[in-house]
A tleap script that builds the chain and sets N, CA, C and O, in Angstrom:
source leaprc.protein.ff14SB
mol = sequence {
  NMET GLU LYS HIE ASN THR HIE GLY HIE ASP
  ALA HIE GLU SER HIE GLY GLY SER MET LYS
  SER TYR VAL ILE GLY PHE LEU PHE SER ILE
  VAL LEU THR ILE ILE PRO LEU VAL VAL VAL
  LEU ASN ASP LEU LEU ASN LYS THR ALA THR
  THR VAL LEU ILE LEU VAL MET ALA VAL LEU
  GLN PHE ALA VAL GLN LEU ILE PHE PHE MET
  HIE ILE LYS ASP GLU LYS LYS PRO ARG PHE
  ASN LEU MET ALA LEU ILE PHE GLY LEU VAL
  ILE LEU LEU THR ILE VAL ALA GLY SER ILE
  TRP ILE MET THR TYR ASN THR VAL ALA CSER
}
set mol.1.N position { 1.038 5.687 -125.254 }
set mol.1.CA position { 2.446 5.861 -124.988 }
set mol.1.C position { 2.654 6.002 -123.481 }
set mol.1.O position { 1.883 6.678 -122.801 }
set mol.2.N position { 3.672 5.377 -122.983 }
set mol.2.CA position { 3.969 5.392 -121.550 }
set mol.2.C position { 4.689 6.686 -121.178 }
set mol.2.O position { 5.628 7.111 -121.850 }
set mol.3.N position { 4.225 7.298 -120.088 }
set mol.3.CA position { 4.827 8.543 -119.613 }
set mol.3.C position { 5.844 8.216 -118.518 }
set mol.3.O position { 5.506 7.561 -117.532 }
set mol.4.N position { 7.075 8.665 -118.687 }
set mol.4.CA position { 8.135 8.410 -117.726 }
set mol.4.C position { 8.287 9.590 -116.790 }
set mol.4.O position { 8.228 10.749 -117.202 }
set mol.5.N position { 8.481 9.275 -115.546 }
set mol.5.CA position { 8.702 10.301 -114.538 }
set mol.5.C position { 10.206 10.445 -114.324 }
set mol.5.O position { 10.844 9.544 -113.780 }
set mol.6.N position { 10.768 11.564 -114.745 }
set mol.6.CA position { 12.211 11.743 -114.663 }
set mol.6.C position { 12.666 12.330 -113.336 }
set mol.6.O position { 13.867 12.426 -113.082 }
set mol.7.N position { 11.723 12.723 -112.488 }
set mol.7.CA position { 12.093 13.356 -111.222 }
set mol.7.C position { 12.251 12.361 -110.087 }
set mol.7.O position { 12.719 12.744 -109.015 }
set mol.8.N position { 11.889 11.122 -110.270 }
set mol.8.CA position { 12.055 10.116 -109.229 }
set mol.8.C position { 10.910 10.064 -108.236 }
set mol.8.O position { 10.927 9.236 -107.325 }
set mol.9.N position { 9.911 10.930 -108.388 }
set mol.9.CA position { 8.737 10.888 -107.519 }
set mol.9.C position { 7.548 11.459 -108.263 }
set mol.9.O position { 7.704 12.115 -109.292 }
set mol.10.N position { 6.376 11.211 -107.747 }
set mol.10.CA position { 5.139 11.687 -108.339 }
set mol.10.C position { 5.100 13.208 -108.272 }
set mol.10.O position { 5.500 13.799 -107.269 }
set mol.11.N position { 4.622 13.835 -109.329 }
set mol.11.CA position { 4.585 15.295 -109.373 }
set mol.11.C position { 3.618 15.871 -108.344 }
set mol.11.O position { 3.788 17.013 -107.917 }
set mol.12.N position { 2.611 15.106 -107.940 }
set mol.12.CA position { 1.624 15.592 -106.983 }
set mol.12.C position { 2.002 15.298 -105.538 }
set mol.12.O position { 1.296 15.708 -104.617 }
set mol.13.N position { 3.095 14.601 -105.333 }
set mol.13.CA position { 3.509 14.222 -103.990 }
set mol.13.C position { 4.083 15.436 -103.266 }
set mol.13.O position { 4.904 16.169 -103.817 }
set mol.14.N position { 3.645 15.636 -102.041 }
set mol.14.CA position { 4.108 16.768 -101.250 }
set mol.14.C position { 5.282 16.352 -100.369 }
set mol.14.O position { 5.244 15.289 -99.749 }
set mol.15.N position { 6.323 17.179 -100.309 }
set mol.15.CA position { 7.504 16.873 -99.503 }
set mol.15.C position { 7.731 17.935 -98.447 }
set mol.15.O position { 8.867 18.347 -98.213 }
set mol.16.N position { 6.690 18.371 -97.826 }
set mol.16.CA position { 6.897 19.372 -96.792 }
set mol.16.C position { 5.589 20.015 -96.409 }
set mol.16.O position { 4.529 19.694 -96.946 }
set mol.17.N position { 5.689 20.922 -95.474 }
set mol.17.CA position { 4.504 21.598 -94.998 }
set mol.17.C position { 4.369 22.961 -95.623 }
set mol.17.O position { 5.253 23.443 -96.331 }
set mol.18.N position { 3.248 23.562 -95.345 }
set mol.18.CA position { 3.001 24.908 -95.831 }
set mol.18.C position { 3.641 25.912 -94.881 }
set mol.18.O position { 4.063 25.560 -93.779 }
set mol.19.N position { 3.707 27.144 -95.314 }
set mol.19.CA position { 4.239 28.207 -94.458 }
set mol.19.C position { 3.366 28.341 -93.209 }
set mol.19.O position { 3.880 28.582 -92.116 }
set mol.20.N position { 2.057 28.186 -93.365 }
set mol.20.CA position { 1.139 28.273 -92.226 }
set mol.20.C position { 1.466 27.192 -91.189 }
set mol.20.O position { 1.480 27.465 -89.988 }
set mol.21.N position { 1.726 25.984 -91.648 }
set mol.21.CA position { 2.069 24.877 -90.753 }
set mol.21.C position { 3.363 25.157 -89.998 }
set mol.21.O position { 3.452 24.894 -88.798 }
set mol.22.N position { 4.367 25.689 -90.694 }
set mol.22.CA position { 5.640 26.002 -90.047 }
set mol.22.C position { 5.493 27.117 -89.021 }
set mol.22.O position { 6.097 27.058 -87.949 }
set mol.23.N position { 4.692 28.139 -89.344 }
set mol.23.CA position { 4.496 29.251 -88.409 }
set mol.23.C position { 3.755 28.775 -87.165 }
set mol.23.O position { 4.111 29.154 -86.049 }
set mol.24.N position { 2.725 27.946 -87.348 }
set mol.24.CA position { 1.985 27.412 -86.198 }
set mol.24.C position { 2.909 26.561 -85.329 }
set mol.24.O position { 2.888 26.685 -84.104 }
set mol.25.N position { 3.709 25.710 -85.941 }
set mol.25.CA position { 4.654 24.887 -85.198 }
set mol.25.C position { 5.675 25.732 -84.457 }
set mol.25.O position { 6.022 25.435 -83.314 }
set mol.26.N position { 6.156 26.785 -85.105 }
set mol.26.CA position { 7.125 27.675 -84.475 }
set mol.26.C position { 6.507 28.382 -83.268 }
set mol.26.O position { 7.142 28.487 -82.219 }
set mol.27.N position { 5.273 28.864 -83.413 }
set mol.27.CA position { 4.608 29.545 -82.296 }
set mol.27.C position { 4.357 28.586 -81.133 }
set mol.27.O position { 4.553 28.954 -79.974 }
set mol.28.N position { 3.926 27.364 -81.433 }
set mol.28.CA position { 3.757 26.353 -80.376 }
set mol.28.C position { 5.090 26.101 -79.664 }
set mol.28.O position { 5.133 25.997 -78.438 }
set mol.29.N position { 6.169 26.005 -80.432 }
set mol.29.CA position { 7.483 25.764 -79.839 }
set mol.29.C position { 7.893 26.904 -78.920 }
set mol.29.O position { 8.417 26.670 -77.831 }
set mol.30.N position { 7.658 28.126 -79.349 }
set mol.30.CA position { 7.994 29.291 -78.526 }
set mol.30.C position { 7.193 29.285 -77.227 }
set mol.30.O position { 7.752 29.491 -76.150 }
set mol.31.N position { 5.885 29.049 -77.325 }
set mol.31.CA position { 5.026 29.036 -76.138 }
set mol.31.C position { 5.438 27.914 -75.186 }
set mol.31.O position { 5.505 28.118 -73.974 }
set mol.32.N position { 5.715 26.726 -75.737 }
set mol.32.CA position { 6.102 25.593 -74.897 }
set mol.32.C position { 7.489 25.769 -74.284 }
set mol.32.O position { 7.843 25.050 -73.350 }
set mol.33.N position { 8.266 26.700 -74.789 }
set mol.33.CA position { 9.555 27.024 -74.188 }
set mol.33.C position { 9.409 28.124 -73.132 }
set mol.33.O position { 10.059 28.082 -72.087 }
set mol.34.N position { 8.561 29.096 -73.412 }
set mol.34.CA position { 8.404 30.236 -72.504 }
set mol.34.C position { 7.700 29.841 -71.205 }
set mol.34.O position { 8.055 30.345 -70.140 }
set mol.35.N position { 6.711 28.949 -71.274 }
set mol.35.CA position { 5.950 28.579 -70.067 }
set mol.35.C position { 6.870 28.049 -68.964 }
set mol.35.O position { 6.829 28.591 -67.860 }
set mol.36.N position { 7.696 27.027 -69.194 }
set mol.36.CA position { 8.575 26.573 -68.111 }
set mol.36.C position { 9.612 27.626 -67.709 }
set mol.36.O position { 9.985 27.716 -66.539 }
set mol.37.N position { 10.073 28.413 -68.668 }
set mol.37.CA position { 11.043 29.451 -68.356 }
set mol.37.C position { 10.468 30.459 -67.354 }
set mol.37.O position { 11.132 30.816 -66.381 }
set mol.38.N position { 9.252 30.909 -67.589 }
set mol.38.CA position { 8.603 31.865 -66.687 }
set mol.38.C position { 8.382 31.231 -65.319 }
set mol.38.O position { 8.608 31.874 -64.294 }
set mol.39.N position { 7.941 29.975 -65.296 }
set mol.39.CA position { 7.697 29.295 -64.021 }
set mol.39.C position { 8.991 29.167 -63.216 }
set mol.39.O position { 8.994 29.396 -62.006 }
set mol.40.N position { 10.082 28.807 -63.877 }
set mol.40.CA position { 11.359 28.632 -63.167 }
set mol.40.C position { 11.927 29.975 -62.714 }
set mol.40.O position { 12.359 30.102 -61.568 }
set mol.41.N position { 11.935 30.972 -63.587 }
set mol.41.CA position { 12.529 32.260 -63.238 }
set mol.41.C position { 11.763 32.979 -62.126 }
set mol.41.O position { 12.366 33.699 -61.330 }
set mol.42.N position { 10.444 32.793 -62.062 }
set mol.42.CA position { 9.640 33.466 -61.044 }
set mol.42.C position { 9.336 32.577 -59.845 }
set mol.42.O position { 8.633 32.992 -58.924 }
set mol.43.N position { 9.863 31.356 -59.853 }
set mol.43.CA position { 9.677 30.411 -58.751 }
set mol.43.C position { 8.190 30.276 -58.384 }
set mol.43.O position { 7.809 30.430 -57.223 }
set mol.44.N position { 7.364 29.987 -59.396 }
set mol.44.CA position { 5.911 29.937 -59.215 }
set mol.44.C position { 5.415 28.630 -58.608 }
set mol.44.O position { 4.372 28.616 -57.954 }
set mol.45.N position { 6.135 27.539 -58.810 }
set mol.45.CA position { 5.709 26.233 -58.312 }
set mol.45.C position { 6.808 25.629 -57.446 }
set mol.45.O position { 7.962 26.057 -57.486 }
set mol.46.N position { 6.416 24.616 -56.656 }
set mol.46.CA position { 7.442 23.923 -55.866 }
set mol.46.C position { 8.306 23.066 -56.792 }
set mol.46.O position { 8.028 22.962 -57.987 }
set mol.47.N position { 9.339 22.462 -56.244 }
set mol.47.CA position { 10.320 21.741 -57.057 }
set mol.47.C position { 9.703 20.582 -57.837 }
set mol.47.O position { 9.995 20.404 -59.019 }
set mol.48.N position { 8.855 19.798 -57.182 }
set mol.48.CA position { 8.247 18.640 -57.846 }
set mol.48.C position { 7.321 19.078 -58.977 }
set mol.48.O position { 7.374 18.523 -60.075 }
set mol.49.N position { 6.485 20.058 -58.718 }
set mol.49.CA position { 5.553 20.542 -59.743 }
set mol.49.C position { 6.312 21.165 -60.917 }
set mol.49.O position { 5.919 21.001 -62.072 }
set mol.50.N position { 7.388 21.874 -60.621 }
set mol.50.CA position { 8.193 22.466 -61.689 }
set mol.50.C position { 8.826 21.387 -62.553 }
set mol.50.O position { 8.854 21.508 -63.777 }
set mol.51.N position { 9.331 20.341 -61.927 }
set mol.51.CA position { 9.932 19.237 -62.676 }
set mol.51.C position { 8.894 18.561 -63.570 }
set mol.51.O position { 9.171 18.261 -64.731 }
set mol.52.N position { 7.708 18.323 -63.029 }
set mol.52.CA position { 6.637 17.700 -63.815 }
set mol.52.C position { 6.243 18.608 -64.976 }
set mol.52.O position { 6.047 18.131 -66.094 }
set mol.53.N position { 6.125 19.918 -64.722 }
set mol.53.CA position { 5.775 20.864 -65.784 }
set mol.53.C position { 6.827 20.854 -66.889 }
set mol.53.O position { 6.482 20.846 -68.071 }
set mol.54.N position { 8.089 20.854 -66.521 }
set mol.54.CA position { 9.163 20.841 -67.521 }
set mol.54.C position { 9.108 19.560 -68.354 }
set mol.54.O position { 9.278 19.607 -69.572 }
set mol.55.N position { 8.872 18.421 -67.706 }
set mol.55.CA position { 8.787 17.158 -68.443 }
set mol.55.C position { 7.589 17.125 -69.387 }
set mol.55.O position { 7.699 16.658 -70.520 }
set mol.56.N position { 6.446 17.621 -68.920 }
set mol.56.CA position { 5.245 17.659 -69.769 }
set mol.56.C position { 5.476 18.575 -70.974 }
set mol.56.O position { 5.126 18.227 -72.102 }
set mol.57.N position { 6.062 19.736 -70.729 }
set mol.57.CA position { 6.344 20.665 -71.828 }
set mol.57.C position { 7.346 20.064 -72.814 }
set mol.57.O position { 7.245 20.299 -74.018 }
set mol.58.N position { 8.309 19.291 -72.313 }
set mol.58.CA position { 9.285 18.641 -73.200 }
set mol.58.C position { 8.600 17.612 -74.098 }
set mol.58.O position { 8.901 17.529 -75.289 }
set mol.59.N position { 7.687 16.835 -73.534 }
set mol.59.CA position { 6.967 15.837 -74.332 }
set mol.59.C position { 6.093 16.526 -75.381 }
set mol.59.O position { 6.033 16.088 -76.530 }
set mol.60.N position { 5.420 17.601 -74.984 }
set mol.60.CA position { 4.608 18.352 -75.943 }
set mol.60.C position { 5.479 18.978 -77.033 }
set mol.60.O position { 5.100 18.996 -78.203 }
set mol.61.N position { 6.639 19.486 -76.645 }
set mol.61.CA position { 7.577 20.052 -77.612 }
set mol.61.C position { 8.035 18.980 -78.616 }
set mol.61.O position { 8.142 19.245 -79.814 }
set mol.62.N position { 8.299 17.774 -78.113 }
set mol.62.CA position { 8.674 16.647 -78.971 }
set mol.62.C position { 7.560 16.344 -79.978 }
set mol.62.O position { 7.824 16.128 -81.161 }
set mol.63.N position { 6.315 16.332 -79.498 }
set mol.63.CA position { 5.177 16.065 -80.382 }
set mol.63.C position { 5.028 17.163 -81.438 }
set mol.63.O position { 4.768 16.866 -82.604 }
set mol.64.N position { 5.189 18.406 -81.047 }
set mol.64.CA position { 5.100 19.519 -82.000 }
set mol.64.C position { 6.175 19.378 -83.073 }
set mol.64.O position { 5.901 19.571 -84.258 }
set mol.65.N position { 7.393 19.044 -82.663 }
set mol.65.CA position { 8.475 18.883 -83.634 }
set mol.65.C position { 8.166 17.766 -84.629 }
set mol.65.O position { 8.392 17.915 -85.830 }
set mol.66.N position { 7.649 16.650 -84.121 }
set mol.66.CA position { 7.323 15.526 -85.008 }
set mol.66.C position { 6.198 15.874 -85.977 }
set mol.66.O position { 6.274 15.547 -87.161 }
set mol.67.N position { 5.169 16.526 -85.485 }
set mol.67.CA position { 3.989 16.784 -86.307 }
set mol.67.C position { 4.216 17.925 -87.297 }
set mol.67.O position { 3.930 17.780 -88.485 }
set mol.68.N position { 4.725 19.054 -86.816 }
set mol.68.CA position { 4.813 20.232 -87.673 }
set mol.68.C position { 6.091 20.315 -88.500 }
set mol.68.O position { 6.073 20.897 -89.584 }
set mol.69.N position { 7.193 19.753 -88.024 }
set mol.69.CA position { 8.451 19.908 -88.745 }
set mol.69.C position { 8.959 18.609 -89.370 }
set mol.69.O position { 9.563 18.644 -90.442 }
set mol.70.N position { 8.728 17.469 -88.727 }
set mol.70.CA position { 9.183 16.188 -89.270 }
set mol.70.C position { 8.111 15.524 -90.132 }
set mol.70.O position { 8.388 14.533 -90.808 }
set mol.71.N position { 6.894 16.060 -90.116 }
set mol.71.CA position { 5.778 15.587 -90.936 }
set mol.71.C position { 5.495 14.103 -90.736 }
set mol.71.O position { 5.225 13.385 -91.699 }
set mol.72.N position { 5.558 13.646 -89.494 }
set mol.72.CA position { 5.359 12.229 -89.208 }
set mol.72.C position { 3.922 11.799 -89.525 }
set mol.72.O position { 3.682 10.630 -89.826 }
set mol.73.N position { 2.978 12.723 -89.461 }
set mol.73.CA position { 1.584 12.373 -89.754 }
set mol.73.C position { 1.306 12.287 -91.253 }
set mol.73.O position { 0.294 11.710 -91.655 }
set mol.74.N position { 2.186 12.851 -92.092 }
set mol.74.CA position { 1.969 12.870 -93.535 }
set mol.74.C position { 2.589 11.678 -94.246 }
set mol.74.O position { 2.523 11.582 -95.472 }
set mol.75.N position { 3.187 10.774 -93.490 }
set mol.75.CA position { 3.930 9.667 -94.069 }
set mol.75.C position { 2.992 8.648 -94.734 }
set mol.75.O position { 1.915 8.344 -94.219 }
set mol.76.N position { 3.419 8.141 -95.864 }
set mol.76.CA position { 2.669 7.096 -96.567 }
set mol.76.C position { 2.969 5.740 -95.951 }
set mol.76.O position { 3.942 5.604 -95.208 }
set mol.77.N position { 2.168 4.753 -96.239 }
set mol.77.CA position { 2.394 3.400 -95.718 }
set mol.77.C position { 3.422 2.712 -96.578 }
set mol.77.O position { 3.480 3.025 -97.767 }
set mol.78.N position { 4.228 1.814 -96.092 }
set mol.78.CA position { 4.415 1.446 -94.692 }
set mol.78.C position { 5.173 2.535 -93.941 }
set mol.78.O position { 5.989 3.248 -94.525 }
set mol.79.N position { 4.908 2.655 -92.685 }
set mol.79.CA position { 5.441 3.736 -91.855 }
set mol.79.C position { 6.793 3.360 -91.247 }
set mol.79.O position { 6.909 3.176 -90.035 }
set mol.80.N position { 7.799 3.249 -92.090 }
set mol.80.CA position { 9.123 2.847 -91.623 }
set mol.80.C position { 9.745 3.888 -90.695 }
set mol.80.O position { 10.386 3.533 -89.706 }
set mol.81.N position { 9.561 5.168 -91.006 }
set mol.81.CA position { 10.129 6.212 -90.152 }
set mol.81.C position { 9.499 6.185 -88.762 }
set mol.81.O position { 10.194 6.357 -87.761 }
set mol.82.N position { 8.192 5.971 -88.697 }
set mol.82.CA position { 7.516 5.905 -87.408 }
set mol.82.C position { 7.972 4.682 -86.621 }
set mol.82.O position { 8.185 4.763 -85.411 }
set mol.83.N position { 8.120 3.557 -87.300 }
set mol.83.CA position { 8.587 2.346 -86.615 }
set mol.83.C position { 10.022 2.534 -86.111 }
set mol.83.O position { 10.347 2.096 -85.008 }
set mol.84.N position { 10.872 3.173 -86.895 }
set mol.84.CA position { 12.245 3.434 -86.462 }
set mol.84.C position { 12.258 4.389 -85.275 }
set mol.84.O position { 13.066 4.223 -84.361 }
set mol.85.N position { 11.379 5.384 -85.274 }
set mol.85.CA position { 11.280 6.319 -84.159 }
set mol.85.C position { 10.849 5.598 -82.888 }
set mol.85.O position { 11.439 5.807 -81.828 }
set mol.86.N position { 9.841 4.763 -82.980 }
set mol.86.CA position { 9.361 4.016 -81.815 }
set mol.86.C position { 10.448 3.080 -81.298 }
set mol.86.O position { 10.643 2.972 -80.088 }
set mol.87.N position { 11.154 2.407 -82.194 }
set mol.87.CA position { 12.244 1.526 -81.783 }
set mol.87.C position { 13.339 2.318 -81.058 }
set mol.87.O position { 13.860 1.872 -80.035 }
set mol.88.N position { 13.680 3.475 -81.585 }
set mol.88.CA position { 14.671 4.329 -80.943 }
set mol.88.C position { 14.232 4.780 -79.559 }
set mol.88.O position { 15.041 4.835 -78.633 }
set mol.89.N position { 12.942 5.105 -79.417 }
set mol.89.CA position { 12.417 5.509 -78.108 }
set mol.89.C position { 12.456 4.351 -77.115 }
set mol.89.O position { 12.752 4.557 -75.938 }
set mol.90.N position { 12.161 3.142 -77.574 }
set mol.90.CA position { 12.228 1.968 -76.698 }
set mol.90.C position { 13.665 1.750 -76.220 }
set mol.90.O position { 13.892 1.473 -75.043 }
set mol.91.N position { 14.629 1.875 -77.126 }
set mol.91.CA position { 16.034 1.736 -76.750 }
set mol.91.C position { 16.420 2.824 -75.743 }
set mol.91.O position { 17.064 2.538 -74.734 }
set mol.92.N position { 16.029 4.062 -76.018 }
set mol.92.CA position { 16.345 5.177 -75.123 }
set mol.92.C position { 15.754 4.962 -73.734 }
set mol.92.O position { 16.447 5.133 -72.731 }
set mol.93.N position { 14.488 4.590 -73.672 }
set mol.93.CA position { 13.843 4.368 -72.378 }
set mol.93.C position { 14.473 3.199 -71.624 }
set mol.93.O position { 14.590 3.240 -70.400 }
set mol.94.N position { 14.876 2.165 -72.346 }
set mol.94.CA position { 15.541 1.024 -71.719 }
set mol.94.C position { 16.870 1.441 -71.101 }
set mol.94.O position { 17.181 1.058 -69.973 }
set mol.95.N position { 17.646 2.220 -71.831 }
set mol.95.CA position { 18.939 2.672 -71.313 }
set mol.95.C position { 18.753 3.590 -70.110 }
set mol.95.O position { 19.446 3.436 -69.104 }
set mol.96.N position { 17.827 4.540 -70.200 }
set mol.96.CA position { 17.605 5.476 -69.089 }
set mol.96.C position { 17.076 4.739 -67.861 }
set mol.96.O position { 17.570 4.943 -66.752 }
set mol.97.N position { 16.068 3.878 -68.058 }
set mol.97.CA position { 15.502 3.142 -66.919 }
set mol.97.C position { 16.546 2.211 -66.300 }
set mol.97.O position { 16.635 2.108 -65.077 }
set mol.98.N position { 17.325 1.544 -67.127 }
set mol.98.CA position { 18.383 0.665 -66.609 }
set mol.98.C position { 19.438 1.442 -65.845 }
set mol.98.O position { 19.911 0.978 -64.807 }
set mol.99.N position { 19.812 2.599 -66.330 }
set mol.99.CA position { 20.800 3.428 -65.638 }
set mol.99.C position { 20.272 3.904 -64.290 }
set mol.99.O position { 20.991 3.881 -63.291 }
set mol.100.N position { 19.017 4.334 -64.267 }
set mol.100.CA position { 18.415 4.780 -63.002 }
set mol.100.C position { 18.339 3.612 -62.021 }
set mol.100.O position { 18.633 3.772 -60.836 }
set mol.101.N position { 17.947 2.447 -62.511 }
set mol.101.CA position { 17.862 1.262 -61.654 }
set mol.101.C position { 19.230 0.940 -61.043 }
set mol.101.O position { 19.345 0.715 -59.839 }
set mol.102.N position { 20.253 0.922 -61.884 }
set mol.102.CA position { 21.599 0.595 -61.409 }
set mol.102.C position { 22.081 1.627 -60.392 }
set mol.102.O position { 22.651 1.261 -59.364 }
set mol.103.N position { 21.858 2.906 -60.667 }
set mol.103.CA position { 22.304 3.938 -59.734 }
set mol.103.C position { 21.531 3.905 -58.420 }
set mol.103.O position { 22.080 4.225 -57.366 }
set mol.104.N position { 20.265 3.519 -58.483 }
set mol.104.CA position { 19.444 3.478 -57.277 }
set mol.104.C position { 19.788 2.284 -56.393 }
set mol.104.O position { 19.889 2.424 -55.174 }
set mol.105.N position { 19.967 1.115 -56.997 }
set mol.105.CA position { 20.140 -0.124 -56.221 }
set mol.105.C position { 21.582 -0.610 -56.165 }
set mol.105.O position { 21.809 -1.771 -55.825 }
set mol.106.N position { 22.550 0.215 -56.480 }
set mol.106.CA position { 23.949 -0.180 -56.394 }
set mol.106.C position { 24.434 0.017 -54.964 }
set mol.106.O position { 24.690 1.143 -54.535 }
set mol.107.N position { 24.559 -1.084 -54.232 }
set mol.107.CA position { 25.010 -1.017 -52.846 }
set mol.107.C position { 26.345 -1.732 -52.654 }
set mol.107.O position { 26.604 -2.275 -51.580 }
set mol.108.N position { 27.175 -1.739 -53.659 }
set mol.108.CA position { 28.464 -2.408 -53.599 }
set mol.108.C position { 29.434 -1.556 -52.779 }
set mol.108.O position { 29.488 -0.336 -52.936 }
set mol.109.N position { 30.187 -2.205 -51.915 }
set mol.109.CA position { 31.266 -1.579 -51.120 }
set mol.109.C position { 30.789 -0.423 -50.265 }
set mol.109.O position { 31.393 0.650 -50.261 }
set mol.110.N position { 29.705 -0.644 -49.543 }
set mol.110.CA position { 29.229 0.421 -48.650 }
set mol.110.C position { 29.756 0.217 -47.268 }
set mol.110.O position { 29.465 1.010 -46.373 }
savepdb mol mol.pdb
quit
């Protein structure tokens, strides 16, 4: 006899992380937020180093959010969510780089 699944998904399929995973992600997020905050408030680095530190911490924070909260590593194949994320990042980088280029090299009516 054929067994029907009335829930719309496999009973063994996981749709989230464990409490341990969420706590680890939360602690990483807190640490990655506090480090630049302490550096900026205490003026520990020069302007360029502080900017680089903030950008690095932002990228790490993005990775923590994807891994621990968005579960991007737990995705089954095909990886449509990952492909959509990469496409969105390409669009974002294109817009930001194009805007910076235009603002830098705009010499109209000087």
